[in-house]
PDB file with SEQRES, HELIX, SHEET and CRYST1 records, atoms N, CA, C and O in Angstrom:
SEQRES   1 A   84  MET LYS THR PHE VAL ILE ASP MET ILE GLU ARG ALA ILE          
SEQRES   2 A   84  ARG THR PHE ALA GLN SER LEU ILE ALA ILE LEU ALA VAL          
SEQRES   3 A   84  GLY ALA THR ASP ILE ILE HIS VAL ASN TRP ILE SER ALA          
SEQRES   4 A   84  LEU SER THR ALA LEU LEU ALA THR VAL ILE SER LEU LEU          
SEQRES   5 A   84  THR SER LEU SER SER LEU GLY LEU THR ALA ASN ASN GLN          
SEQRES   6 A   84  ASN ALA SER ILE ILE ASP ALA THR THR PRO ASN SER GLU          
SEQRES   7 A   84  VAL LYS ASN ASP ASN SER                                      
HELIX    1 AA1 LYS A    2  GLY A   27  1                                  26    
HELIX    2 AA2 ILE A   31  HIS A   33  5                                   3    
HELIX    3 AA3 TRP A   36  SER A   56  1                                  21    
HELIX    4 AA4 ASN A   76  GLU A   78  5                                   3    
CRYST1    1.000    1.000    1.000  90.00  90.00  90.00 P 1           1          
ATOM      1  N   MET A   1      28.495  28.106  22.404  1.00  0.00           N  
ATOM      2  CA  MET A   1      28.086  26.721  22.184  1.00  0.00           C  
ATOM      3  C   MET A   1      27.376  26.560  20.841  1.00  0.00           C  
ATOM      4  O   MET A   1      27.503  25.528  20.182  1.00  0.00           O  
ATOM      5  N   LYS A   2      26.621  27.597  20.439  1.00  0.00           N  
ATOM      6  CA  LYS A   2      25.903  27.536  19.165  1.00  0.00           C  
ATOM      7  C   LYS A   2      26.884  27.394  18.000  1.00  0.00           C  
ATOM      8  O   LYS A   2      26.641  26.626  17.069  1.00  0.00           O  
ATOM      9  N   THR A   3      27.990  28.136  18.057  1.00  0.00           N  
ATOM     10  CA  THR A   3      29.004  28.046  17.004  1.00  0.00           C  
ATOM     11  C   THR A   3      29.610  26.653  16.963  1.00  0.00           C  
ATOM     12  O   THR A   3      29.863  26.114  15.885  1.00  0.00           O  
ATOM     13  N   PHE A   4      29.843  26.072  18.124  1.00  0.00           N  
ATOM     14  CA  PHE A   4      30.390  24.715  18.199  1.00  0.00           C  
ATOM     15  C   PHE A   4      29.458  23.717  17.513  1.00  0.00           C  
ATOM     16  O   PHE A   4      29.910  22.883  16.729  1.00  0.00           O  
ATOM     17  N   VAL A   5      28.172  23.799  17.802  1.00  0.00           N  
ATOM     18  CA  VAL A   5      27.196  22.867  17.224  1.00  0.00           C  
ATOM     19  C   VAL A   5      27.112  23.042  15.708  1.00  0.00           C  
ATOM     20  O   VAL A   5      27.054  22.058  14.971  1.00  0.00           O  
ATOM     21  N   ILE A   6      27.104  24.279  15.247  1.00  0.00           N  
ATOM     22  CA  ILE A   6      27.055  24.529  13.805  1.00  0.00           C  
ATOM     23  C   ILE A   6      28.299  23.963  13.138  1.00  0.00           C  
ATOM     24  O   ILE A   6      28.205  23.329  12.087  1.00  0.00           O  
ATOM     25  N   ASP A   7      29.458  24.185  13.738  1.00  0.00           N  
ATOM     26  CA  ASP A   7      30.713  23.657  13.204  1.00  0.00           C  
ATOM     27  C   ASP A   7      30.697  22.131  13.187  1.00  0.00           C  
ATOM     28  O   ASP A   7      31.142  21.517  12.217  1.00  0.00           O  
ATOM     29  N   MET A   8      30.193  21.524  14.242  1.00  0.00           N  
ATOM     30  CA  MET A   8      30.127  20.069  14.338  1.00  0.00           C  
ATOM     31  C   MET A   8      29.200  19.494  13.255  1.00  0.00           C  
ATOM     32  O   MET A   8      29.527  18.489  12.625  1.00  0.00           O  
ATOM     33  N   ILE A   9      28.059  20.129  13.046  1.00  0.00           N  
ATOM     34  CA  ILE A   9      27.117  19.656  12.025  1.00  0.00           C  
ATOM     35  C   ILE A   9      27.710  19.815  10.634  1.00  0.00           C  
ATOM     36  O   ILE A   9      27.562  18.935   9.786  1.00  0.00           O  
ATOM     37  N   GLU A  10      28.381  20.938  10.400  1.00  0.00           N  
ATOM     38  CA  GLU A  10      29.019  21.152   9.101  1.00  0.00           C  
ATOM     39  C   GLU A  10      30.062  20.078   8.816  1.00  0.00           C  
ATOM     40  O   GLU A  10      30.128  19.547   7.707  1.00  0.00           O  
ATOM     41  N   ARG A  11      30.874  19.759   9.817  1.00  0.00           N  
ATOM     42  CA  ARG A  11      31.886  18.714   9.658  1.00  0.00           C  
ATOM     43  C   ARG A  11      31.237  17.356   9.387  1.00  0.00           C  
ATOM     44  O   ARG A  11      31.726  16.584   8.561  1.00  0.00           O  
ATOM     45  N   ALA A  12      30.155  17.073  10.071  1.00  0.00           N  
ATOM     46  CA  ALA A  12      29.472  15.781   9.885  1.00  0.00           C  
ATOM     47  C   ALA A  12      28.899  15.665   8.476  1.00  0.00           C  
ATOM     48  O   ALA A  12      29.004  14.611   7.848  1.00  0.00           O  
ATOM     49  N   ILE A  13      28.298  16.737   7.980  1.00  0.00           N  
ATOM     50  CA  ILE A  13      27.732  16.710   6.627  1.00  0.00           C  
ATOM     51  C   ILE A  13      28.839  16.531   5.590  1.00  0.00           C  
ATOM     52  O   ILE A  13      28.694  15.754   4.646  1.00  0.00           O  
ATOM     53  N   ARG A  14      29.945  17.254   5.771  1.00  0.00           N  
ATOM     54  CA  ARG A  14      31.068  17.103   4.845  1.00  0.00           C  
ATOM     55  C   ARG A  14      31.632  15.686   4.888  1.00  0.00           C  
ATOM     56  O   ARG A  14      31.948  15.112   3.846  1.00  0.00           O  
ATOM     57  N   THR A  15      31.759  15.127   6.075  1.00  0.00           N  
ATOM     58  CA  THR A  15      32.278  13.766   6.207  1.00  0.00           C  
ATOM     59  C   THR A  15      31.370  12.767   5.510  1.00  0.00           C  
ATOM     60  O   THR A  15      31.849  11.875   4.810  1.00  0.00           O  
ATOM     61  N   PHE A  16      30.042  12.913   5.699  1.00  0.00           N  
ATOM     62  CA  PHE A  16      29.099  12.012   5.049  1.00  0.00           C  
ATOM     63  C   PHE A  16      29.242  12.088   3.531  1.00  0.00           C  
ATOM     64  O   PHE A  16      29.340  11.062   2.858  1.00  0.00           O  
ATOM     65  N   ALA A  17      29.253  13.306   2.999  1.00  0.00           N  
ATOM     66  CA  ALA A  17      29.335  13.479   1.553  1.00  0.00           C  
ATOM     67  C   ALA A  17      30.657  12.954   0.997  1.00  0.00           C  
ATOM     68  O   ALA A  17      30.674  12.265  -0.022  1.00  0.00           O  
ATOM     69  N   GLN A  18      31.751  13.277   1.659  1.00  0.00           N  
ATOM     70  CA  GLN A  18      33.061  12.829   1.182  1.00  0.00           C  
ATOM     71  C   GLN A  18      33.197  11.318   1.212  1.00  0.00           C  
ATOM     72  O   GLN A  18      33.718  10.720   0.271  1.00  0.00           O  
ATOM     73  N   SER A  19      32.734  10.700   2.286  1.00  0.00           N  
ATOM     74  CA  SER A  19      32.871   9.243   2.372  1.00  0.00           C  
ATOM     75  C   SER A  19      31.951   8.537   1.378  1.00  0.00           C  
ATOM     76  O   SER A  19      32.327   7.512   0.811  1.00  0.00           O  
ATOM     77  N   LEU A  20      30.754   9.073   1.163  1.00  0.00           N  
ATOM     78  CA  LEU A  20      29.855   8.468   0.176  1.00  0.00           C  
ATOM     79  C   LEU A  20      30.435   8.586  -1.237  1.00  0.00           C  
ATOM     80  O   LEU A  20      30.375   7.634  -2.015  1.00  0.00           O  
ATOM     81  N   ILE A  21      30.986   9.732  -1.561  1.00  0.00           N  
ATOM     82  CA  ILE A  21      31.610   9.913  -2.878  1.00  0.00           C  
ATOM     83  C   ILE A  21      32.796   8.970  -3.032  1.00  0.00           C  
ATOM     84  O   ILE A  21      32.983   8.384  -4.098  1.00  0.00           O  
ATOM     85  N   ALA A  22      33.596   8.815  -1.987  1.00  0.00           N  
ATOM     86  CA  ALA A  22      34.748   7.911  -2.043  1.00  0.00           C  
ATOM     87  C   ALA A  22      34.303   6.465  -2.251  1.00  0.00           C  
ATOM     88  O   ALA A  22      34.905   5.732  -3.035  1.00  0.00           O  
ATOM     89  N   ILE A  23      33.259   6.064  -1.553  1.00  0.00           N  
ATOM     90  CA  ILE A  23      32.752   4.693  -1.697  1.00  0.00           C  
ATOM     91  C   ILE A  23      32.248   4.460  -3.115  1.00  0.00           C  
ATOM     92  O   ILE A  23      32.513   3.414  -3.708  1.00  0.00           O  
ATOM     93  N   LEU A  24      31.527   5.426  -3.654  1.00  0.00           N  
ATOM     94  CA  LEU A  24      31.006   5.289  -5.017  1.00  0.00           C  
ATOM     95  C   LEU A  24      32.148   5.285  -6.032  1.00  0.00           C  
ATOM     96  O   LEU A  24      32.088   4.550  -7.017  1.00  0.00           O  
ATOM     97  N   ALA A  25      33.173   6.083  -5.811  1.00  0.00           N  
ATOM     98  CA  ALA A  25      34.304   6.137  -6.739  1.00  0.00           C  
ATOM     99  C   ALA A  25      35.114   4.845  -6.700  1.00  0.00           C  
ATOM    100  O   ALA A  25      35.547   4.349  -7.740  1.00  0.00           O  
ATOM    101  N   VAL A  26      35.318   4.302  -5.503  1.00  0.00           N  
ATOM    102  CA  VAL A  26      36.087   3.068  -5.374  1.00  0.00           C  
ATOM    103  C   VAL A  26      35.333   1.906  -6.014  1.00  0.00           C  
ATOM    104  O   VAL A  26      35.937   1.032  -6.637  1.00  0.00           O  
ATOM    105  N   GLY A  27      34.017   1.902  -5.857  1.00  0.00           N  
ATOM    106  CA  GLY A  27      33.211   0.846  -6.448  1.00  0.00           C  
ATOM    107  C   GLY A  27      33.256   0.875  -7.965  1.00  0.00           C  
ATOM    108  O   GLY A  27      33.146  -0.164  -8.616  1.00  0.00           O  
ATOM    109  N   ALA A  28      33.417   2.063  -8.526  1.00  0.00           N  
ATOM    110  CA  ALA A  28      33.520   2.255  -9.980  1.00  0.00           C  
ATOM    111  C   ALA A  28      32.421   1.520 -10.742  1.00  0.00           C  
ATOM    112  O   ALA A  28      32.652   0.989 -11.829  1.00  0.00           O  
ATOM    113  N   THR A  29      31.243   1.496 -10.171  1.00  0.00           N  
ATOM    114  CA  THR A  29      30.111   0.878 -10.854  1.00  0.00           C  
ATOM    115  C   THR A  29      29.138   1.961 -11.268  1.00  0.00           C  
ATOM    116  O   THR A  29      29.195   3.090 -10.780  1.00  0.00           O  
ATOM    117  N   ASP A  30      28.256   1.606 -12.163  1.00  0.00           N  
ATOM    118  CA  ASP A  30      27.260   2.600 -12.535  1.00  0.00           C  
ATOM    119  C   ASP A  30      26.260   2.778 -11.396  1.00  0.00           C  
ATOM    120  O   ASP A  30      26.129   1.907 -10.536  1.00  0.00           O  
ATOM    121  N   ILE A  31      25.577   3.874 -11.394  1.00  0.00           N  
ATOM    122  CA  ILE A  31      24.722   4.298 -10.289  1.00  0.00           C  
ATOM    123  C   ILE A  31      23.579   3.316 -10.011  1.00  0.00           C  
ATOM    124  O   ILE A  31      23.075   3.257  -8.890  1.00  0.00           O  
ATOM    125  N   ILE A  32      23.178   2.565 -10.997  1.00  0.00           N  
ATOM    126  CA  ILE A  32      22.063   1.629 -10.829  1.00  0.00           C  
ATOM    127  C   ILE A  32      22.478   0.398 -10.026  1.00  0.00           C  
ATOM    128  O   ILE A  32      21.671  -0.155  -9.279  1.00  0.00           O  
ATOM    129  N   HIS A  33      23.730  -0.031 -10.176  1.00  0.00           N  
ATOM    130  CA  HIS A  33      24.178  -1.266  -9.545  1.00  0.00           C  
ATOM    131  C   HIS A  33      24.937  -1.058  -8.237  1.00  0.00           C  
ATOM    132  O   HIS A  33      25.604  -1.976  -7.760  1.00  0.00           O  
ATOM    133  N   VAL A  34      24.847   0.105  -7.669  1.00  0.00           N  
ATOM    134  CA  VAL A  34      25.517   0.385  -6.396  1.00  0.00           C  
ATOM    135  C   VAL A  34      24.764  -0.296  -5.262  1.00  0.00           C  
ATOM    136  O   VAL A  34      23.534  -0.281  -5.234  1.00  0.00           O  
ATOM    137  N   ASN A  35      25.490  -0.887  -4.337  1.00  0.00           N  
ATOM    138  CA  ASN A  35      24.883  -1.436  -3.134  1.00  0.00           C  
ATOM    139  C   ASN A  35      24.643  -0.258  -2.180  1.00  0.00           C  
ATOM    140  O   ASN A  35      25.498   0.073  -1.358  1.00  0.00           O  
ATOM    141  N   TRP A  36      23.469   0.366  -2.303  1.00  0.00           N  
ATOM    142  CA  TRP A  36      23.190   1.608  -1.576  1.00  0.00           C  
ATOM    143  C   TRP A  36      23.134   1.409  -0.064  1.00  0.00           C  
ATOM    144  O   TRP A  36      23.529   2.298   0.689  1.00  0.00           O  
ATOM    145  N   ILE A  37      22.657   0.275   0.379  1.00  0.00           N  
ATOM    146  CA  ILE A  37      22.597   0.013   1.820  1.00  0.00           C  
ATOM    147  C   ILE A  37      24.002   0.025   2.404  1.00  0.00           C  
ATOM    148  O   ILE A  37      24.245   0.655   3.433  1.00  0.00           O  
ATOM    149  N   SER A  38      24.917  -0.664   1.754  1.00  0.00           N  
ATOM    150  CA  SER A  38      26.297  -0.722   2.223  1.00  0.00           C  
ATOM    151  C   SER A  38      26.976   0.647   2.135  1.00  0.00           C  
ATOM    152  O   SER A  38      27.667   1.063   3.065  1.00  0.00           O  
ATOM    153  N   ALA A  39      26.774   1.337   1.021  1.00  0.00           N  
ATOM    154  CA  ALA A  39      27.408   2.649   0.829  1.00  0.00           C  
ATOM    155  C   ALA A  39      26.897   3.662   1.851  1.00  0.00           C  
ATOM    156  O   ALA A  39      27.689   4.393   2.446  1.00  0.00           O  
ATOM    157  N   LEU A  40      25.598   3.710   2.056  1.00  0.00           N  
ATOM    158  CA  LEU A  40      25.024   4.671   3.001  1.00  0.00           C  
ATOM    159  C   LEU A  40      25.377   4.327   4.450  1.00  0.00           C  
ATOM    160  O   LEU A  40      25.619   5.223   5.260  1.00  0.00           O  
ATOM    161  N   SER A  41      25.407   3.035   4.776  1.00  0.00           N  
ATOM    162  CA  SER A  41      25.746   2.668   6.158  1.00  0.00           C  
ATOM    163  C   SER A  41      27.217   2.962   6.462  1.00  0.00           C  
ATOM    164  O   SER A  41      27.549   3.344   7.584  1.00  0.00           O  
ATOM    165  N   THR A  42      28.086   2.791   5.489  1.00  0.00           N  
ATOM    166  CA  THR A  42      29.492   3.130   5.692  1.00  0.00           C  
ATOM    167  C   THR A  42      29.665   4.637   5.847  1.00  0.00           C  
ATOM    168  O   THR A  42      30.414   5.089   6.714  1.00  0.00           O  
ATOM    169  N   ALA A  43      28.982   5.412   5.020  1.00  0.00           N  
ATOM    170  CA  ALA A  43      29.039   6.875   5.135  1.00  0.00           C  
ATOM    171  C   ALA A  43      28.446   7.335   6.464  1.00  0.00           C  
ATOM    172  O   ALA A  43      28.951   8.277   7.074  1.00  0.00           O  
ATOM    173  N   LEU A  44      27.393   6.686   6.912  1.00  0.00           N  
ATOM    174  CA  LEU A  44      26.793   7.025   8.194  1.00  0.00           C  
ATOM    175  C   LEU A  44      27.744   6.718   9.353  1.00  0.00           C  
ATOM    176  O   LEU A  44      27.834   7.492  10.306  1.00  0.00           O  
ATOM    177  N   LEU A  45      28.442   5.606   9.271  1.00  0.00           N  
ATOM    178  CA  LEU A  45      29.426   5.266  10.303  1.00  0.00           C  
ATOM    179  C   LEU A  45      30.533   6.327  10.363  1.00  0.00           C  
ATOM    180  O   LEU A  45      30.944   6.737  11.449  1.00  0.00           O  
ATOM    181  N   ALA A  46      31.007   6.763   9.206  1.00  0.00           N  
ATOM    182  CA  ALA A  46      32.024   7.815   9.177  1.00  0.00           C  
ATOM    183  C   ALA A  46      31.483   9.106   9.793  1.00  0.00           C  
ATOM    184  O   ALA A  46      32.219   9.834  10.460  1.00  0.00           O  
ATOM    185  N   THR A  47      30.208   9.388   9.569  1.00  0.00           N  
ATOM    186  CA  THR A  47      29.580  10.578  10.132  1.00  0.00           C  
ATOM    187  C   THR A  47      29.491  10.482  11.652  1.00  0.00           C  
ATOM    188  O   THR A  47      29.757  11.461  12.348  1.00  0.00           O  
ATOM    189  N   VAL A  48      29.127   9.337  12.163  1.00  0.00           N  
ATOM    190  CA  VAL A  48      29.060   9.136  13.619  1.00  0.00           C  
ATOM    191  C   VAL A  48      30.446   9.317  14.238  1.00  0.00           C  
ATOM    192  O   VAL A  48      30.581   9.936  15.293  1.00  0.00           O  
ATOM    193  N   ILE A  49      31.465   8.782  13.588  1.00  0.00           N  
ATOM    194  CA  ILE A  49      32.831   8.951  14.088  1.00  0.00           C  
ATOM    195  C   ILE A  49      33.217  10.425  14.077  1.00  0.00           C  
ATOM    196  O   ILE A  49      33.867  10.899  15.009  1.00  0.00           O  
ATOM    197  N   SER A  50      32.827  11.149  13.042  1.00  0.00           N  
ATOM    198  CA  SER A  50      33.098  12.587  12.974  1.00  0.00           C  
ATOM    199  C   SER A  50      32.418  13.329  14.124  1.00  0.00           C  
ATOM    200  O   SER A  50      33.025  14.193  14.756  1.00  0.00           O  
ATOM    201  N   LEU A  51      31.163  12.990  14.389  1.00  0.00           N  
ATOM    202  CA  LEU A  51      30.439  13.626  15.499  1.00  0.00           C  
ATOM    203  C   LEU A  51      31.104  13.327  16.839  1.00  0.00           C  
ATOM    204  O   LEU A  51      31.252  14.219  17.674  1.00  0.00           O  
ATOM    205  N   LEU A  52      31.501  12.081  17.043  1.00  0.00           N  
ATOM    206  CA  LEU A  52      32.159  11.705  18.297  1.00  0.00           C  
ATOM    207  C   LEU A  52      33.506  12.406  18.452  1.00  0.00           C  
ATOM    208  O   LEU A  52      33.873  12.812  19.555  1.00  0.00           O  
ATOM    209  N   THR A  53      34.240  12.548  17.356  1.00  0.00           N  
ATOM    210  CA  THR A  53      35.510  13.261  17.398  1.00  0.00           C  
ATOM    211  C   THR A  53      35.293  14.721  17.768  1.00  0.00           C  
ATOM    212  O   THR A  53      36.035  15.281  18.576  1.00  0.00           O  
ATOM    213  N   SER A  54      34.274  15.334  17.175  1.00  0.00           N  
ATOM    214  CA  SER A  54      33.968  16.730  17.508  1.00  0.00           C  
ATOM    215  C   SER A  54      33.564  16.866  18.964  1.00  0.00           C  
ATOM    216  O   SER A  54      34.009  17.789  19.646  1.00  0.00           O  
ATOM    217  N   LEU A  55      32.730  15.964  19.448  1.00  0.00           N  
ATOM    218  CA  LEU A  55      32.297  16.027  20.845  1.00  0.00           C  
ATOM    219  C   LEU A  55      33.473  15.823  21.801  1.00  0.00           C  
ATOM    220  O   LEU A  55      33.515  16.423  22.875  1.00  0.00           O  
ATOM    221  N   SER A  56      34.413  14.986  21.413  1.00  0.00           N  
ATOM    222  CA  SER A  56      35.564  14.742  22.286  1.00  0.00           C  
ATOM    223  C   SER A  56      36.468  15.969  22.392  1.00  0.00           C  
ATOM    224  O   SER A  56      37.240  16.091  23.343  1.00  0.00           O  
ATOM    225  N   SER A  57      36.374  16.872  21.423  1.00  0.00           N  
ATOM    226  CA  SER A  57      37.194  18.080  21.470  1.00  0.00           C  
ATOM    227  C   SER A  57      36.549  19.183  22.307  1.00  0.00           C  
ATOM    228  O   SER A  57      37.185  20.202  22.577  1.00  0.00           O  
ATOM    229  N   LEU A  58      35.313  18.994  22.714  1.00  0.00           N  
ATOM    230  CA  LEU A  58      34.624  20.008  23.516  1.00  0.00           C  
ATOM    231  C   LEU A  58      35.376  20.214  24.825  1.00  0.00           C  
ATOM    232  O   LEU A  58      35.614  19.266  25.572  1.00  0.00           O  
ATOM    233  N   GLY A  59      35.743  21.445  25.089  1.00  0.00           N  
ATOM    234  CA  GLY A  59      36.466  21.767  26.308  1.00  0.00           C  
ATOM    235  C   GLY A  59      37.981  21.771  26.155  1.00  0.00           C  
ATOM    236  O   GLY A  59      38.692  22.133  27.092  1.00  0.00           O  
ATOM    237  N   LEU A  60      38.484  21.377  24.992  1.00  0.00           N  
ATOM    238  CA  LEU A  60      39.931  21.342  24.800  1.00  0.00           C  
ATOM    239  C   LEU A  60      40.493  22.682  24.344  1.00  0.00           C  
ATOM    240  O   LEU A  60      41.688  22.935  24.503  1.00  0.00           O  
ATOM    241  N   THR A  61      39.656  23.541  23.783  1.00  0.00           N  
ATOM    242  CA  THR A  61      40.119  24.849  23.348  1.00  0.00           C  
ATOM    243  C   THR A  61      39.676  25.897  24.353  1.00  0.00           C  
ATOM    244  O   THR A  61      38.775  25.663  25.158  1.00  0.00           O  
ATOM    245  N   ALA A  62      40.307  27.027  24.299  1.00  0.00           N  
ATOM    246  CA  ALA A  62      40.054  28.076  25.295  1.00  0.00           C  
ATOM    247  C   ALA A  62      38.635  28.618  25.237  1.00  0.00           C  
ATOM    248  O   ALA A  62      38.051  28.941  26.271  1.00  0.00           O  
ATOM    249  N   ASN A  63      38.072  28.721  24.031  1.00  0.00           N  
ATOM    250  CA  ASN A  63      36.762  29.366  23.929  1.00  0.00           C  
ATOM    251  C   ASN A  63      35.620  28.426  23.562  1.00  0.00           C  
ATOM    252  O   ASN A  63      34.466  28.852  23.537  1.00  0.00           O  
ATOM    253  N   ASN A  64      35.913  27.157  23.277  1.00  0.00           N  
ATOM    254  CA  ASN A  64      34.884  26.164  22.920  1.00  0.00           C  
ATOM    255  C   ASN A  64      33.989  26.641  21.782  1.00  0.00           C  
ATOM    256  O   ASN A  64      32.799  26.328  21.759  1.00  0.00           O  
ATOM    257  N   GLN A  65      34.547  27.390  20.845  1.00  0.00           N  
ATOM    258  CA  GLN A  65      33.746  27.926  19.754  1.00  0.00           C  
ATOM    259  C   GLN A  65      33.845  27.109  18.470  1.00  0.00           C  
ATOM    260  O   GLN A  65      33.106  27.370  17.521  1.00  0.00           O  
ATOM    261  N   ASN A  66      34.741  26.130  18.421  1.00  0.00           N  
ATOM    262  CA  ASN A  66      34.811  25.306  17.222  1.00  0.00           C  
ATOM    263  C   ASN A  66      34.952  23.843  17.623  1.00  0.00           C  
ATOM    264  O   ASN A  66      35.267  23.517  18.767  1.00  0.00           O  
ATOM    265  N   ALA A  67      34.713  22.979  16.654  1.00  0.00           N  
ATOM    266  CA  ALA A  67      34.730  21.544  16.927  1.00  0.00           C  
ATOM    267  C   ALA A  67      36.081  20.920  16.604  1.00  0.00           C  
ATOM    268  O   ALA A  67      36.169  19.737  16.273  1.00  0.00           O  
ATOM    269  N   SER A  68      37.113  21.717  16.702  1.00  0.00           N  
ATOM    270  CA  SER A  68      38.457  21.252  16.403  1.00  0.00           C  
ATOM    271  C   SER A  68      39.229  21.008  17.695  1.00  0.00           C  
ATOM    272  O   SER A  68      38.960  21.632  18.721  1.00  0.00           O  
ATOM    273  N   ILE A  69      40.181  20.101  17.629  1.00  0.00           N  
ATOM    274  CA  ILE A  69      41.016  19.828  18.795  1.00  0.00           C  
ATOM    275  C   ILE A  69      42.003  20.965  19.016  1.00  0.00           C  
ATOM    276  O   ILE A  69      42.373  21.260  20.152  1.00  0.00           O  
ATOM    277  N   ILE A  70      42.429  21.602  17.929  1.00  0.00           N  
ATOM    278  CA  ILE A  70      43.342  22.735  18.065  1.00  0.00           C  
ATOM    279  C   ILE A  70      42.547  24.030  18.053  1.00  0.00           C  
ATOM    280  O   ILE A  70      41.483  24.107  17.438  1.00  0.00           O  
ATOM    281  N   ASP A  71      43.059  25.038  18.726  1.00  0.00           N  
ATOM    282  CA  ASP A  71      42.374  26.320  18.801  1.00  0.00           C  
ATOM    283  C   ASP A  71      42.823  27.174  17.623  1.00  0.00           C  
ATOM    284  O   ASP A  71      43.817  27.895  17.712  1.00  0.00           O  
ATOM    285  N   ALA A  72      42.095  27.090  16.533  1.00  0.00           N  
ATOM    286  CA  ALA A  72      42.451  27.808  15.314  1.00  0.00           C  
ATOM    287  C   ALA A  72      41.860  29.206  15.285  1.00  0.00           C  
ATOM    288  O   ALA A  72      41.953  29.890  14.265  1.00  0.00           O  
ATOM    289  N   THR A  73      41.259  29.643  16.374  1.00  0.00           N  
ATOM    290  CA  THR A  73      40.624  30.951  16.395  1.00  0.00           C  
ATOM    291  C   THR A  73      41.518  32.022  16.992  1.00  0.00           C  
ATOM    292  O   THR A  73      41.072  33.149  17.207  1.00  0.00           O  
ATOM    293  N   THR A  74      42.788  31.685  17.265  1.00  0.00           N  
ATOM    294  CA  THR A  74      43.713  32.662  17.829  1.00  0.00           C  
ATOM    295  C   THR A  74      44.016  33.715  16.768  1.00  0.00           C  
ATOM    296  O   THR A  74      44.429  33.367  15.662  1.00  0.00           O  
ATOM    297  N   PRO A  75      43.821  34.989  17.081  1.00  0.00           N  
ATOM    298  CA  PRO A  75      44.115  36.043  16.110  1.00  0.00           C  
ATOM    299  C   PRO A  75      45.586  36.035  15.718  1.00  0.00           C  
ATOM    300  O   PRO A  75      46.442  35.660  16.520  1.00  0.00           O  
ATOM    301  N   ASN A  76      45.883  36.445  14.497  1.00  0.00           N  
ATOM    302  CA  ASN A  76      47.260  36.446  13.995  1.00  0.00           C  
ATOM    303  C   ASN A  76      48.185  37.287  14.865  1.00  0.00           C  
ATOM    304  O   ASN A  76      49.374  36.980  14.952  1.00  0.00           O  
ATOM    305  N   SER A  77      47.691  38.320  15.501  1.00  0.00           N  
ATOM    306  CA  SER A  77      48.529  39.174  16.324  1.00  0.00           C  
ATOM    307  C   SER A  77      49.029  38.453  17.582  1.00  0.00           C  
ATOM    308  O   SER A  77      50.013  38.874  18.190  1.00  0.00           O  
ATOM    309  N   GLU A  78      48.359  37.383  17.964  1.00  0.00           N  
ATOM    310  CA  GLU A  78      48.760  36.637  19.154  1.00  0.00           C  
ATOM    311  C   GLU A  78      49.632  35.439  18.835  1.00  0.00           C  
ATOM    312  O   GLU A  78      50.177  34.809  19.742  1.00  0.00           O  
ATOM    313  N   VAL A  79      49.769  35.117  17.559  1.00  0.00           N  
ATOM    314  CA  VAL A  79      50.562  33.966  17.156  1.00  0.00           C  
ATOM    315  C   VAL A  79      52.025  34.372  17.066  1.00  0.00           C  
ATOM    316  O   VAL A  79      52.372  35.356  16.413  1.00  0.00           O  
ATOM    317  N   LYS A  80      52.884  33.593  17.738  1.00  0.00           N  
ATOM    318  CA  LYS A  80      54.314  33.884  17.717  1.00  0.00           C  
ATOM    319  C   LYS A  80      54.886  33.445  16.388  1.00  0.00           C  
ATOM    320  O   LYS A  80      54.677  32.311  15.958  1.00  0.00           O  
ATOM    321  N   ASN A  81      55.611  34.345  15.736  1.00  0.00           N  
ATOM    322  CA  ASN A  81      56.201  34.045  14.441  1.00  0.00           C  
ATOM    323  C   ASN A  81      57.692  33.856  14.637  1.00  0.00           C  
ATOM    324  O   ASN A  81      58.399  34.811  14.960  1.00  0.00           O  
ATOM    325  N   ASP A  82      58.185  32.631  14.445  1.00  0.00           N  
ATOM    326  CA  ASP A  82      59.604  32.324  14.632  1.00  0.00           C  
ATOM    327  C   ASP A  82      60.427  32.639  13.385  1.00  0.00           C  
ATOM    328  O   ASP A  82      61.651  32.514  13.415  1.00  0.00           O  
ATOM    329  N   ASN A  83      59.782  33.043  12.292  1.00  0.00           N  
ATOM    330  CA  ASN A  83      60.478  33.295  11.051  1.00  0.00           C  
ATOM    331  C   ASN A  83      61.029  34.714  10.953  1.00  0.00           C  
ATOM    332  O   ASN A  83      61.644  35.051   9.941  1.00  0.00           O  
ATOM    333  N   SER A  84      60.834  35.550  11.956  1.00  0.00           N  
ATOM    334  CA  SER A  84      61.295  36.930  11.833  1.00  0.00           C  
ATOM    335  C   SER A  84      62.709  37.113  12.296  1.00  0.00           C  
ATOM    336  O   SER A  84      63.234  38.225  12.251  1.00  0.00           O  
TER     337      SER A  84                                                      
END                                                                             
């Protein structure tokens, strides 16, 4: 569960940073004239959605060790390779 929470927090921080950068880039204004309330609230909303998405994936993977909907922790030796 600890790994899940760390993964979820990491995803939320990345989502916040990415959405804030996107909002600032789209606005194409100088840093002084940015509507910070709007930019931060939009980034916060994206972060909440990220957290809810991570929480909704809890229990969907076999080991519940990551905040992803798909189980990406399967070792390569267990993955079937159709290209051989």
